[in-house]
Residue frames relative to the residue before (quaternion, step in Angstrom):
aa qw qx qy qz dx dy dz
M 1.0000 0.0000 0.0000 0.0000 0.00 0.00 0.00
N 0.3893 -0.7365 0.5096 0.2152 3.56 -0.89 0.94
D 0.6093 -0.5187 0.4395 0.4080 3.56 -1.28 0.33
F 0.2190 -0.8193 0.5241 0.0789 3.55 -1.06 0.75
G 0.5406 -0.6714 0.3884 0.3257 3.60 1.21 0.18
L 0.8388 -0.1115 0.1134 0.5207 3.56 -0.61 -1.14
Y 0.1460 -0.7718 0.6182 0.0296 3.55 -0.86 1.09
I 0.1437 -0.8178 0.5552 0.0482 3.59 -0.57 1.16
I 0.1293 -0.7624 0.6295 0.0762 3.56 -1.02 0.87
I 0.2321 -0.7522 0.6014 0.1364 3.56 -0.81 1.04
T 0.2398 0.7390 -0.6019 0.1850 3.55 -0.68 1.14
D 0.8389 -0.1281 0.0268 0.5283 3.55 -0.65 1.20
P 0.1233 0.8446 -0.5133 0.0895 3.63 0.74 0.97
V 0.5336 -0.5921 0.4955 0.3453 3.56 -1.21 0.54
L 0.6988 0.3998 -0.2392 0.5429 3.56 1.01 -0.84
P 0.6153 -0.5229 0.4098 0.4243 3.63 -1.19 0.31
Y 0.6407 -0.5383 0.3887 0.3856 3.56 -1.16 0.65
T 0.6924 0.4945 -0.2870 0.4402 3.56 0.85 -1.00
K 0.6259 0.5339 -0.3391 0.4563 3.57 1.07 -0.68
V 0.6338 0.5142 -0.3280 0.4758 3.57 0.98 -0.82
A 0.6495 0.5190 -0.3153 0.4576 3.58 0.95 -0.87
E 0.6488 0.5175 -0.3158 0.4598 3.58 0.95 -0.86
I 0.6367 0.5234 -0.3184 0.4683 3.59 1.00 -0.84
C 0.6654 0.5110 -0.3014 0.4531 3.58 0.94 -0.90
V 0.6467 0.5071 -0.3144 0.4751 3.58 1.00 -0.81
E 0.6654 0.5149 -0.2994 0.4500 3.58 0.91 -0.94
N 0.7446 0.3726 -0.2052 0.5145 3.57 1.10 -0.71
E 0.4472 -0.7471 0.4048 0.2794 3.55 1.32 0.41
I 0.1667 0.7571 -0.5937 0.2158 3.54 0.85 1.09
C 0.3876 -0.7686 0.4615 0.2147 3.59 -0.64 1.09
M 0.8064 0.1872 -0.0660 0.5570 3.58 1.01 -0.80
L 0.0218 0.7913 -0.6062 0.0763 3.57 -0.70 1.19
Q 0.0967 -0.8257 0.5555 0.0154 3.57 -0.43 1.22
L 0.2485 -0.7188 0.6291 0.1606 3.54 -1.12 0.80
R 0.0710 0.7965 -0.5921 0.1001 3.56 -0.56 1.21
E 0.2388 0.7497 -0.5791 0.2133 3.56 -0.23 1.29
K 0.1375 -0.8305 0.5390 0.0290 3.56 -0.52 1.21
H 0.7387 0.4313 -0.2110 0.4731 3.59 1.22 -0.30
I 0.5979 0.4949 -0.4068 0.4818 3.58 1.09 0.66
S 0.6339 -0.5559 0.3693 0.3907 3.57 -1.18 0.45
D 0.6459 -0.5147 0.3921 0.4053 3.56 -1.24 0.42
R 0.6431 0.5333 -0.3265 0.4421 3.58 0.98 -0.85
E 0.6769 0.4808 -0.2895 0.4762 3.57 0.91 -0.93
L 0.6244 0.5468 -0.3348 0.4461 3.56 1.03 -0.79
L 0.6800 0.4808 -0.2871 0.4733 3.56 0.88 -0.91
Q 0.6402 0.5219 -0.3271 0.4592 3.59 0.95 -0.83
T 0.6578 0.5021 -0.2992 0.4750 3.57 0.98 -0.89
A 0.6459 0.5278 -0.3170 0.4514 3.57 0.95 -0.88
K 0.6658 0.5036 -0.3018 0.4604 3.58 0.96 -0.85
K 0.6300 0.5265 -0.3308 0.4652 3.58 1.04 -0.75
I 0.6632 0.4886 -0.2998 0.4812 3.57 0.96 -0.88
R 0.6376 0.5457 -0.3305 0.4319 3.57 0.99 -0.82
K 0.6132 0.5495 -0.3472 0.4488 3.58 1.03 -0.74
I 0.6728 0.4989 -0.2811 0.4684 3.56 1.09 -0.80
T 0.7462 0.4200 -0.2286 0.4633 3.60 0.93 -0.86
A 0.5029 0.6815 -0.4200 0.3261 3.61 1.17 -0.49
G 0.8388 0.1728 -0.1476 0.4948 3.55 -0.89 0.98
T 0.6197 0.5205 -0.3493 0.4722 3.59 1.26 0.25
K 0.6521 -0.5007 0.3888 0.4157 3.57 -1.31 -0.12
T 0.6110 0.5720 -0.3332 0.4341 3.58 1.31 -0.17
S 0.2216 -0.7755 0.5815 0.1068 3.57 -0.63 1.16
L 0.3267 -0.7354 0.5604 0.1960 3.57 -1.00 0.85
V 0.1259 -0.7773 0.6156 0.0303 3.54 -0.87 1.07
I 0.1684 -0.7727 0.6039 0.0994 3.58 -0.88 0.91
N 0.3478 -0.7580 0.5218 0.1794 3.55 -0.81 1.04
D 0.8814 0.1661 -0.1219 0.4250 3.55 -1.14 0.83
R 0.8257 0.3564 -0.1044 0.4246 3.54 0.81 -1.08
P 0.2469 -0.7895 0.5431 0.1441 3.61 -0.22 1.21
D 0.6172 0.5524 -0.3538 0.4344 3.60 1.08 -0.63
I 0.6623 0.4856 -0.2975 0.4870 3.58 0.97 -0.87
A 0.6163 0.5543 -0.3422 0.4425 3.58 1.02 -0.80
I 0.6614 0.4960 -0.2975 0.4775 3.58 0.98 -0.87
L 0.7106 0.4985 -0.2708 0.4162 3.57 0.79 -1.05
C 0.7439 0.3557 -0.2288 0.5175 3.60 1.10 -0.58
N 0.4293 -0.7265 0.4411 0.3055 3.58 1.32 0.11
A 0.1420 0.8192 -0.5348 0.1508 3.55 0.91 0.98
D 0.5198 -0.6295 0.4832 0.3163 3.55 -1.31 0.34
F 0.8073 0.1223 -0.0099 0.5773 3.56 1.08 -0.83
L 0.1986 -0.6931 0.6727 0.1663 3.49 -1.40 0.39
H 0.1412 -0.7797 0.6027 0.0940 3.58 -1.00 0.79
L 0.1218 -0.8167 0.5637 0.0186 3.56 -0.80 1.06
G 0.3008 -0.7408 0.5765 0.1688 3.53 -1.07 0.86
Q 0.7237 -0.4497 0.3099 0.4219 3.54 -1.31 0.09
D 0.7407 0.3904 -0.2225 0.4994 3.61 1.11 -0.58
D 0.5177 0.6509 -0.4087 0.3760 3.58 1.27 0.06
I 0.7389 -0.3527 0.3107 0.4828 3.55 -1.33 -0.11
E 0.5756 -0.6147 0.4132 0.3467 3.59 -1.01 0.80
Y 0.6437 -0.5587 0.3768 0.3627 3.54 -1.12 0.79
D 0.6986 0.4764 -0.2822 0.4532 3.60 0.77 -1.01
E 0.6443 0.5118 -0.3185 0.4706 3.58 1.05 -0.74
A 0.6385 0.5267 -0.3217 0.4598 3.57 1.00 -0.82
K 0.6429 0.5404 -0.3173 0.4403 3.56 1.02 -0.83
K 0.5843 0.5680 -0.3715 0.4449 3.59 1.16 -0.55
I 0.6833 0.4652 -0.2684 0.4947 3.56 1.18 -0.63
T 0.7768 0.3849 -0.1966 0.4581 3.57 0.75 -1.04
G 0.3174 -0.7642 0.5058 0.2438 3.59 1.13 -0.54
K 0.7378 -0.4349 0.3066 0.4153 3.56 -1.25 -0.42
N 0.5928 0.6253 -0.3612 0.3565 3.59 1.18 -0.42
I 0.7272 0.3483 -0.2174 0.5501 3.57 1.18 -0.53
K 0.3260 -0.7519 0.5448 0.1779 3.56 -0.70 1.11
T 0.2581 -0.7995 0.5337 0.0961 3.56 -1.21 0.50
G 0.1380 -0.7637 0.6268 0.0694 3.53 -1.10 0.86
L 0.2233 -0.7896 0.5626 0.1007 3.57 -1.15 0.63
S 0.3784 -0.7019 0.5575 0.2309 3.56 -1.07 0.80
T 0.0020 -0.7820 0.6233 0.0028 3.57 -1.06 0.76
H 0.1846 -0.8189 0.5415 0.0472 3.55 -1.08 0.81
S 0.7456 0.2078 -0.1894 0.6041 3.57 1.27 0.39
V 0.6576 -0.4988 0.3760 0.4212 3.56 -1.25 0.32
Q 0.6661 0.5014 -0.3130 0.4550 3.59 0.94 -0.84
Q 0.6324 0.5190 -0.3342 0.4681 3.60 0.99 -0.76
A 0.6272 0.5325 -0.3337 0.4602 3.57 1.03 -0.75
K 0.6551 0.5045 -0.3069 0.4714 3.59 0.95 -0.87
D 0.6574 0.5083 -0.3043 0.4658 3.58 0.97 -0.88
A 0.6538 0.5261 -0.3100 0.4469 3.56 0.98 -0.87
L 0.6600 0.5299 -0.3102 0.4330 3.58 0.94 -0.87
E 0.5870 0.5774 -0.3692 0.4309 3.60 1.16 -0.50
K 0.6579 0.5065 -0.3032 0.4676 3.59 1.23 -0.43
N 0.3893 -0.7617 0.4390 0.2751 3.57 1.34 -0.03
P 0.1432 0.7898 -0.5806 0.1365 3.61 0.68 1.04
D 0.5853 -0.5791 0.4291 0.3715 3.56 -1.26 0.18
Y 0.7634 -0.0948 0.0337 0.6380 3.58 1.26 -0.44
I 0.2193 -0.7457 0.5994 0.1911 3.57 -1.29 0.14
G 0.3210 -0.6822 0.6123 0.2380 3.52 -1.27 0.50
F 0.0715 -0.7996 0.5951 0.0373 3.60 -1.04 0.67
G 0.4438 0.6704 -0.4979 0.3251 3.54 -0.72 1.09
P 0.5351 0.0260 -0.7806 -0.3220 1.49 -2.43 -0.43
V 0.4674 -0.6713 0.4980 0.2877 3.54 -0.91 0.91
Y 0.7774 0.0873 -0.0332 0.6220 3.54 1.09 -0.82
K 0.6850 -0.4730 0.3532 0.4269 3.57 -1.28 0.24
T 0.0554 0.8028 -0.5893 0.0721 3.56 -0.94 0.91
P 0.3234 -0.7480 0.5443 0.1991 3.60 -1.05 0.73
T 0.3428 0.7842 -0.4714 0.2128 3.60 1.27 0.12
K 0.7529 0.3239 -0.1920 0.5398 3.59 1.03 -0.75
A 0.5739 -0.5984 0.4420 0.3424 3.56 -1.17 0.73
K 0.7686 0.1465 -0.0793 0.6177 3.58 1.10 -0.78
P 0.1645 -0.8397 0.5096 0.0907 3.59 0.24 1.24
D 0.4355 -0.6729 0.5361 0.2650 3.54 -1.16 0.71
P 0.6389 -0.5269 0.3820 0.4103 3.61 -1.19 0.42
V 0.5494 -0.6200 0.4550 0.3266 3.57 -1.07 0.78
V 0.3006 -0.7761 0.5289 0.1660 3.59 -0.89 0.92
G 0.3230 -0.7742 0.4908 0.2356 3.60 1.10 -0.61
T 0.6405 -0.5739 0.3653 0.3563 3.57 -1.26 0.32
E 0.6026 0.5654 -0.3794 0.4163 3.61 1.09 -0.49
R 0.6608 0.4667 -0.3106 0.4990 3.60 0.96 -0.78
L 0.5888 0.5556 -0.3609 0.4631 3.57 1.10 -0.67
R 0.6414 0.5294 -0.3142 0.4578 3.56 0.95 -0.87
Q 0.6371 0.5354 -0.3208 0.4522 3.59 0.99 -0.86
V 0.6841 0.4857 -0.2863 0.4627 3.57 0.86 -0.99
L 0.6302 0.5403 -0.3304 0.4492 3.58 0.99 -0.78
Q 0.6539 0.5380 -0.3122 0.4308 3.57 1.07 -0.70
F 0.7914 0.3122 -0.1880 0.4909 3.62 0.98 -0.68
S 0.5475 0.6343 -0.4101 0.3603 3.61 1.16 -0.23
N 0.2532 -0.7738 0.5647 0.1350 3.55 -0.99 0.88
V 0.6794 0.3589 -0.2879 0.5716 3.57 1.33 0.34
P 0.6669 -0.4916 0.3487 0.4381 3.62 -1.17 0.30
V 0.2047 -0.7581 0.6110 0.1002 3.54 -1.10 0.84
V 0.2025 -0.7771 0.5868 0.1038 3.58 -0.80 1.03
A 0.2708 -0.7494 0.5860 0.1471 3.57 -0.64 1.15
I 0.0680 0.8168 -0.5628 0.1069 3.59 -0.73 1.06
G 0.6851 0.5164 -0.3571 0.3694 3.54 -1.21 0.52
G 0.8664 -0.0910 0.0267 0.4903 3.56 -0.47 1.25
I 0.4398 0.6965 -0.4620 0.3286 3.60 1.16 0.45
F 0.0397 0.7803 -0.6176 0.0898 3.55 -0.88 1.09
P 0.7194 -0.4349 0.2937 0.4550 3.63 -1.20 0.20
E 0.6750 0.5257 -0.3073 0.4167 3.60 1.00 -0.75
N 0.7885 0.2697 -0.1804 0.5225 3.63 1.15 -0.31
I 0.4350 0.7285 -0.4523 0.2746 3.60 1.23 -0.08
D 0.5729 0.5995 -0.3857 0.4045 3.61 1.10 -0.60
D 0.6616 0.5057 -0.3092 0.4593 3.58 0.97 -0.85
V 0.6279 0.5258 -0.3292 0.4700 3.58 1.09 -0.70
L 0.6722 0.4843 -0.2873 0.4806 3.57 0.96 -0.86
K 0.6370 0.5273 -0.3243 0.4594 3.59 1.04 -0.74
A 0.6137 0.5415 -0.3404 0.4628 3.58 1.20 -0.53
G 0.6317 -0.5650 0.3167 0.4259 3.56 1.29 -0.22
A 0.4436 0.7119 -0.4486 0.3085 3.58 1.27 -0.05
K 0.1411 -0.7863 0.5982 0.0621 3.55 -1.00 0.90
N 0.7234 0.3132 -0.2024 0.5811 3.55 1.33 -0.16
I 0.0442 -0.8309 0.5516 -0.0587 3.54 -0.54 1.23
C 0.0909 -0.7750 0.6228 0.0571 3.57 -1.02 0.85
M 0.0034 0.7670 -0.6404 0.0383 3.54 -0.89 1.03
V 0.2337 -0.8144 0.5191 0.1125 3.58 -0.60 1.12
R 0.7548 0.4135 -0.2414 0.4483 3.58 0.41 -1.21
Y 0.6314 0.5717 -0.3449 0.3943 3.59 0.94 -0.85
F 0.7422 0.3790 -0.2175 0.5081 3.59 1.11 -0.62
M 0.7172 0.4790 -0.2577 0.4356 3.59 1.05 -0.70
E 0.7279 0.4399 -0.2409 0.4676 3.59 1.08 -0.66
T 0.6767 0.4382 -0.2785 0.5220 3.56 1.10 0.70
K 0.4121 -0.6624 0.5555 0.2877 3.53 -1.31 0.33
E 0.6233 0.5345 -0.3295 0.4660 3.58 1.32 -0.12
T 0.1133 0.8459 -0.5120 0.0973 3.56 1.08 0.77
E 0.6822 0.4934 -0.3049 0.4451 3.59 0.82 -0.94
K 0.6415 0.5252 -0.3228 0.4566 3.58 0.92 -0.88
R 0.6906 0.4790 -0.2781 0.4652 3.57 0.93 -0.90
I 0.6105 0.5411 -0.3526 0.4584 3.59 1.06 -0.67
K 0.6479 0.5130 -0.3128 0.4682 3.59 0.93 -0.90
E 0.6371 0.5438 -0.3120 0.4485 3.57 1.00 -0.88
I 0.7191 0.4425 -0.2555 0.4710 3.59 0.78 -1.03
K 0.6103 0.5414 -0.3547 0.4568 3.60 1.01 -0.72
S 0.6419 0.5263 -0.3160 0.4596 3.57 1.01 -0.81
I 0.6439 0.5205 -0.3149 0.4641 3.58 0.98 -0.88
I 0.6722 0.5022 -0.2944 0.4575 3.59 0.90 -0.96
S 0.6661 0.5263 -0.3059 0.4310 3.59 0.91 -0.92
N 0.6160 0.5634 -0.3443 0.4296 3.59 1.13 -0.58
Y 0.6809 0.4736 -0.2889 0.4782 3.60 1.24 -0.33
K 0.5361 0.6399 -0.4053 0.3726 3.59 1.25 -0.07
């Protein structure tokens, strides 16, 4: 799998879910994840299906967080699993070969363990302190990110507390795939900010 640049996670957005999805498709965001832990299963599936209608046939792949059942039901492209989610091998029994899988990692050892499972990509972070999760993982920093980038044989998504003021350090560490959650979700200027960050990332290629 090739590097994909900007990775967008939709979680509690200021704009409607469908509007964010439309913006991502228009700006050719390769990876768009739906991550909502505090809505009902029915609402989650309905939202996933609406987003899928928008991304179908475009350059934007839909990623479903945590839920292999929802990924199957909405015909997602990817499933993303965290350290506390269903085991990778168990999830694969549900999703089969048609849905690719990414794994979250929060330490160098977790990254090494994850790569043994042959995922399609891994997330690594939080690079910086972030309140996005109820129980945040310890900060990994850019030096550990650099280490993981050196041995990973799949794309690595740098995530956690990344903003315009520190993204240069993340890119200098070698990251080619960046995920920023709050910067895109807590604003109505999502499209403007996506264009800004895409431009910054492209300057490092």
